[in-house]
TORMI-532845 format. One record per atom (N, C-alpha, C): residue number from 1; x, y, z; chain; residue in three letters. Coordinates in nm, 3 decimals. Layout:
<sites>
  num       px       py       pz  cadena  residuo
  NUM        X        Y        Z       A      Ala
...
</sites>
This chain:
<sites>
  num       px       py       pz  cadena  residuo
    1    2.086    6.440   -3.744       A      Met
    1    2.055    6.338   -3.644       A      Met
    1    1.933    6.255   -3.689       A      Met
    2    1.828    6.325   -3.731       A      Leu
    2    1.708    6.255   -3.775       A      Leu
    2    1.735    6.174   -3.901       A      Leu
    3    1.821    6.227   -3.988       A      Leu
    3    1.854    6.157   -4.112       A      Leu
    3    1.929    6.027   -4.082       A      Leu
    4    2.015    6.027   -3.982       A      Ala
    4    2.089    5.906   -3.946       A      Ala
    4    1.993    5.800   -3.892       A      Ala
    5    1.899    5.840   -3.809       A      Ile
    5    1.800    5.746   -3.755       A      Ile
    5    1.715    5.688   -3.868       A      Ile
    6    1.677    5.776   -3.963       A      Tyr
    6    1.595    5.730   -4.075       A      Tyr
    6    1.672    5.631   -4.162       A      Tyr
    7    1.801    5.655   -4.185       A      Ser
    7    1.880    5.564   -4.268       A      Ser
    7    1.898    5.430   -4.199       A      Ser
    8    1.917    5.430   -4.067       A      Ile
    8    1.930    5.305   -3.993       A      Ile
    8    1.801    5.224   -3.999       A      Ile
    9    1.688    5.292   -3.982       A      Ile
    9    1.559    5.223   -3.987       A      Ile
    9    1.532    5.168   -4.126       A      Ile
   10    1.565    5.246   -4.229       A      Ser
   10    1.538    5.202   -4.366       A      Ser
   10    1.627    5.083   -4.402       A      Ser
   11    1.751    5.081   -4.354       A      Thr
   11    1.837    4.965   -4.384       A      Thr
   11    1.787    4.841   -4.311       A      Thr
   12    1.737    4.859   -4.188       A      Lys
   12    1.682    4.744   -4.115       A      Lys
   12    1.559    4.688   -4.186       A      Lys
   13    1.472    4.777   -4.234       A      Ile
   13    1.353    4.733   -4.306       A      Ile
   13    1.394    4.665   -4.437       A      Ile
   14    1.494    4.718   -4.504       A      Gly
   14    1.542    4.659   -4.629       A      Gly
   14    1.597    4.519   -4.607       A      Gly
   15    1.675    4.501   -4.502       A      Phe
   15    1.728    4.368   -4.472       A      Phe
   15    1.615    4.271   -4.436       A      Phe
   16    1.516    4.319   -4.362       A      Phe
   16    1.404    4.234   -4.324       A      Phe
   16    1.325    4.188   -4.447       A      Phe
   17    1.299    4.282   -4.540       A      Ile
   17    1.227    4.247   -4.662       A      Ile
   17    1.309    4.149   -4.745       A      Ile
   18    1.441    4.174   -4.755       A      Tyr
   18    1.528    4.088   -4.836       A      Tyr
   18    1.531    3.946   -4.779       A      Tyr
   19    1.548    3.933   -4.648       A      Tyr
   19    1.556    3.800   -4.588       A      Tyr
   19    1.421    3.728   -4.591       A      Tyr
   20    1.311    3.802   -4.577       A      Ser
   20    1.180    3.738   -4.581       A      Ser
   20    1.151    3.685   -4.722       A      Ser
   21    1.188    3.764   -4.826       A      Phe
   21    1.169    3.716   -4.962       A      Phe
   21    1.257    3.595   -4.989       A      Phe
   22    1.382    3.597   -4.939       A      Arg
   22    1.473    3.486   -4.963       A      Arg
   22    1.425    3.360   -4.892       A      Arg
   23    1.373    3.374   -4.771       A      Ser
   23    1.324    3.257   -4.698       A      Ser
   23    1.199    3.199   -4.765       A      Ser
   24    1.116    3.285   -4.826       A      Val
   24    0.998    3.237   -4.899       A      Val
   24    1.043    3.154   -5.019       A      Val
   25    1.146    3.200   -5.092       A      Trp
   25    1.193    3.125   -5.208       A      Trp
   25    1.255    2.993   -5.166       A      Trp
   26    1.329    2.992   -5.054       A      Val
   26    1.389    2.868   -5.004       A      Val
   26    1.278    2.770   -4.962       A      Val
   27    1.174    2.822   -4.899       A      Phe
   27    1.062    2.737   -4.858       A      Phe
   27    0.992    2.678   -4.980       A      Phe
   28    0.971    2.758   -5.085       A      Lys
   28    0.908    2.708   -5.207       A      Lys
   28    0.994    2.601   -5.272       A      Lys
   29    1.126    2.622   -5.273       A      Phe
   29    1.217    2.525   -5.334       A      Phe
   29    1.209    2.390   -5.261       A      Phe
   30    1.213    2.394   -5.126       A      Phe
   30    1.205    2.270   -5.049       A      Phe
   30    1.067    2.205   -5.065       A      Phe
   31    0.963    2.287   -5.074       A      Tyr
   31    0.827    2.234   -5.088       A      Tyr
   31    0.810    2.161   -5.222       A      Tyr
   32    0.860    2.223   -5.331       A      Phe
   32    0.846    2.160   -5.462       A      Phe
   32    0.937    2.038   -5.475       A      Phe
   33    1.054    2.041   -5.413       A      Ser
   33    1.142    1.924   -5.418       A      Ser
   33    1.081    1.809   -5.337       A      Ser
   34    1.008    1.844   -5.231       A      Phe
   34    0.939    1.741   -5.152       A      Phe
   34    0.822    1.682   -5.232       A      Phe
   35    0.754    1.766   -5.310       A      Leu
   35    0.642    1.717   -5.390       A      Leu
   35    0.691    1.628   -5.504       A      Leu
   36    0.810    1.653   -5.554       A      Ser
   36    0.861    1.574   -5.666       A      Ser
   36    0.895    1.431   -5.624       A      Ser
   37    0.914    1.408   -5.495       A      Phe
   37    0.935    1.271   -5.448       A      Phe
   37    0.802    1.198   -5.454       A      Phe
</sites>
């Protein structure tokens, strides 16, 4: 039971880290493309 809760929490944290890193890269891409204008 505890292992299932731990796996659910770890997958949620993993998705959060993955999406936050991806949004940072998207923000950098838009920022640099805006600077190139």
